[in-house]
C-alpha positions in Angstrom: 96.2 111.6 112.0 92.6 112.2 113.2 90.8 108.9 112.7 87.6 110.6 113.7 87.8 113.1 110.9 88.3 110.3 108.3 85.5 108.2 109.6 83.1 111.2 109.9 83.9 112.3 106.4 83.4 108.8 104.9 80.1 108.4 106.7 79.0 111.9 105.5 79.7 110.8 101.9 78.0 107.4 102.3 74.4 106.3 102.3 74.9 104.5 105.6 75.0 106.4 108.8 77.5 104.4 110.7 81.2 103.6 110.1 81.0 99.8 109.9 78.3 99.9 107.2 79.6 103.0 105.4 83.1 101.6 104.9 81.6 98.6 103.0 80.2 100.9 100.4 83.7 102.0 99.3 86.0 100.2 96.9 89.6 101.1 95.8 89.2 102.7 92.4 92.8 103.9 91.7 96.1 104.6 93.3 98.7 107.1 92.1 101.6 109.3 93.2 100.6 113.0 93.4 102.9 115.5 91.7 102.0 118.1 94.4 101.4 117.1 98.1 97.7 116.8 99.0 95.8 116.6 102.3 94.1 113.4 103.4 90.5 113.4 104.6 92.0 112.9 108.1 93.7 116.3 107.6 97.2 114.7 107.4 99.5 116.7 105.2 101.5 116.0 103.0 100.4 112.9 101.3 101.9 111.8 98.0 100.7 108.2 97.7 97.1 108.7 96.9 94.3 106.1 97.0 91.1 107.0 95.3 88.0 105.3 96.8 84.7 105.1 95.0 81.4 104.6 96.7 79.5 101.7 95.0 76.1 103.1 95.9 76.3 106.8 95.0 79.5 107.1 92.8 81.2 109.6 95.1 85.0 109.5 95.2 87.4 110.3 98.0 91.2 110.7 97.9 93.0 109.5 101.0 96.6 108.6 101.9 98.2 105.2 101.9 98.0 105.0 105.7 94.3 105.7 106.0 93.5 103.2 103.2 94.5 100.4 105.7 91.2 101.1 107.4 89.6 99.7 104.2 92.2 97.3 102.6 95.9 96.6 103.0 96.7 96.3 99.3 98.0 99.7 98.1 101.0 99.7 100.4 102.4 96.7 98.7 101.6 98.2 95.3 103.5 101.4 96.1 106.5 99.3 97.3 106.5 97.4 94.0 106.3 100.5 91.9 109.2 102.0 93.7 111.2 98.8 93.2 110.6 98.5 89.4 111.2 102.2 88.8 114.7 101.7 90.1 115.3 98.5 88.1 112.9 97.2 85.4 114.3 93.7 85.8 113.0 93.5 89.3 109.6 91.8 89.9 106.3 93.2 90.9 104.6 91.4 93.8 101.6 89.2 93.3 99.2 91.9 94.6 100.4 94.3 91.9 100.1 91.7 89.2 96.5 90.9 90.4 95.7 94.7 90.5 97.0 95.0 86.9 94.9 92.0 85.8 91.8 93.2 87.6 92.1 96.6 85.8 92.6 95.0 82.4 96.3 96.2 82.1 97.5 92.6 81.4 95.8 89.6 80.1 95.5 86.1 81.7 98.5 84.8 79.8 100.7 87.7 80.9 99.5 87.3 84.5 100.2 83.5 84.5 103.6 84.1 82.9 104.6 86.8 85.4 103.5 84.7 88.4 105.6 81.8 87.0 108.8 83.8 86.4 108.7 86.4 89.2 110.6 84.2 91.7 113.0 82.5 89.3 116.6 83.1 90.2 117.9 82.7 86.7 115.2 83.5 84.1 116.1 83.3 80.4 116.9 86.5 78.5 113.5 86.2 76.8 111.7 85.9 80.1 113.5 89.0 81.4 112.6 91.0 78.3 108.9 90.0 78.6 108.9 90.8 82.3 110.5 94.2 81.6 107.8 94.9 78.9 105.1 94.0 81.4 106.8 96.2 84.0 106.9 99.2 81.6 103.3 98.7 80.8 102.4 98.6 84.5 104.3 101.8 85.1 102.8 103.5 82.1 99.2 102.5 83.0 99.7 103.4 86.6 101.3 106.7 85.8 98.6 107.9 83.4 97.5 110.6 85.9 101.1 111.8 85.9 101.8 112.6 82.3 105.4 113.4 82.9 106.0 109.9 84.2 104.1 108.4 81.3 106.2 110.3 78.8 109.4 109.3 80.6 108.5 105.6 80.5 107.5 105.8 76.8 110.9 107.3 76.0 112.7 104.5 77.8 110.7 101.9 75.9 
């Protein structure tokens, strides 16, 4: 990974002319799994776990890998882990970062967020609690997978 290439490209796409100020202009807009491998701004290839950054000042977007995003925030790595986990078993729990991400993006409401945070660590949830959690997990996977229509269709068929 060429850290220099990443920082140079982000500074080039920013209004600020130095890395420390430029990186503050960027926010995480979206994360997704790419169907075809892509190349990160640092020139690392292949990347599948894509993080889309959006510049708050000029609206520019940049797609980078899940390793480079750590230079901005540590969140996506935990979300990718949670997605892999619930894809294998819908009864498993998302982590709190994923729940907050879903809430912040309007995928779940306050009641669903509070419910999930309450039951996510329960050893023996009721059947009803498991069903509600599975519904929220399916919704999360569907919303997250919108960019990959094949995943979204597969999740809808399972529902």
